[in-house]
C-alpha positions in Angstrom: 3.5 -1.4 17.2 3.7 1.9 15.7 1.7 2.0 12.7 3.6 4.9 11.0 6.5 2.4 11.4 4.6 -0.3 10.0 3.4 1.9 7.0 7.0 3.2 6.4 8.2 -0.3 6.4 5.6 -1.5 3.8 6.6 1.6 1.7 10.4 0.7 1.7 9.5 -2.8 0.9 7.5 -1.9 -2.1 10.2 0.6 -3.2 12.8 -2.3 -2.9 10.7 -4.2 -5.1 10.7 -1.8 -7.8 7.1 -0.7 -7.4 6.4 2.7 -8.7 5.0 6.0 -7.5 5.0 4.6 -3.9 2.8 7.1 -1.8 2.4 7.2 2.0 -0.8 9.1 3.1 -1.7 10.2 6.5 -5.5 10.1 6.6 -6.0 9.8 10.5 -7.7 13.1 10.2 -10.1 12.3 7.5 -11.4 8.7 8.1 -11.8 5.8 10.8 -11.1 3.2 8.0 -7.2 3.5 8.6 -4.6 5.6 10.0 -2.4 5.4 6.8 -2.7 4.5 3.1 0.1 3.1 1.1 -0.5 3.5 -2.7 1.9 2.2 -5.4 1.7 1.1 -9.1 3.2 -2.1 -10.5 4.2 -2.9 -14.3 3.0 -6.3 -14.3 0.8 -8.9 -12.6 3.9 -10.9 -12.1 5.6 -7.8 -10.0 2.5 -7.2 -8.4 2.3 -10.8 -6.9 6.2 -10.5 -6.0 5.4 -7.3 -4.0 2.2 -8.8 -2.4 4.3 -11.9 -1.3 7.4 -9.7 -0.1 5.5 -7.4 1.8 3.4 -10.4 3.8 6.6 -12.1 4.5 8.6 -9.0 5.7 5.6 -7.6 7.8 5.3 -10.9 9.8 9.2 -11.3 10.2 9.6 -7.5 11.4 6.3 -6.8 13.2 4.4 -10.1 13.7 1.1 -8.2 12.6 -1.7 -10.0 11.9 -3.0 -9.5 8.1 -6.6 -8.7 8.3 -7.7 -9.0 4.6 -6.5 -9.5 0.8 -8.8 -8.3 -1.7 -8.5 -8.7 -5.3 -5.7 -10.4 -7.4 -2.7 -9.2 -9.4 -4.5 -10.1 -12.5 -7.2 -7.5 -12.0 -5.0 -4.6 -11.5 -5.7 -3.9 -8.0 -4.8 -5.6 -4.8 -5.8 -4.2 -1.3 -3.8 -5.3 1.8 -5.3 -4.4 4.9 -3.2 -4.6 8.2 -6.2 -2.6 10.2 -4.3 1.1 10.8 -2.0 0.6 7.4 -4.1 -0.4 4.2 -2.1 -1.0 1.1 -3.1 -0.6 -2.4 -1.2 -2.2 -5.3 -2.4 -1.0 -8.8 -1.6 -1.2 -12.4 -0.9 2.0 -13.9 -4.3 2.0 -15.7 -6.5 1.3 -12.7 -4.6 3.8 -10.4 -5.5 6.4 -12.9 -9.2 5.0 -13.2 -9.7 5.1 -9.5 -7.7 7.8 -8.5 -7.2 7.4 -4.7 -4.7 10.4 -4.6 -7.8 12.7 -5.6 -10.2 11.0 -3.5 -7.7 11.4 -0.5 -6.3 14.6 -1.4 -6.6 16.3 2.0 -4.5 13.3 3.5 -1.0 14.4 4.5 1.7 13.1 2.1 4.3 11.5 4.6 6.4 9.9 1.7 6.2 10.2 -2.0 8.7 8.2 -4.0 9.0 8.4 -7.8 
């Protein structure tokens, strides 16, 4: 499995569910945590749950990749989905601005940016 292909698939899945400001960052040169971050905003807890469920289902169908961990709940404003080489961050707009992952990882190479 190609981790970039997985990350792109996840970014597309989020966009299909109307996730906002989808960003795919290549952080391979910066961290051993993961190869790619997918960061996106959601407009409600309900949308965040729908995106979470859709990502889990579609990744399993397309890649049969083991989900390592989910941290957080849609009601908290931040859900982290860990696939090892690809880590997904779903934020409410408020939490995304507060944590500013784009600023923390600004040296990462932008692969995809969907507004």
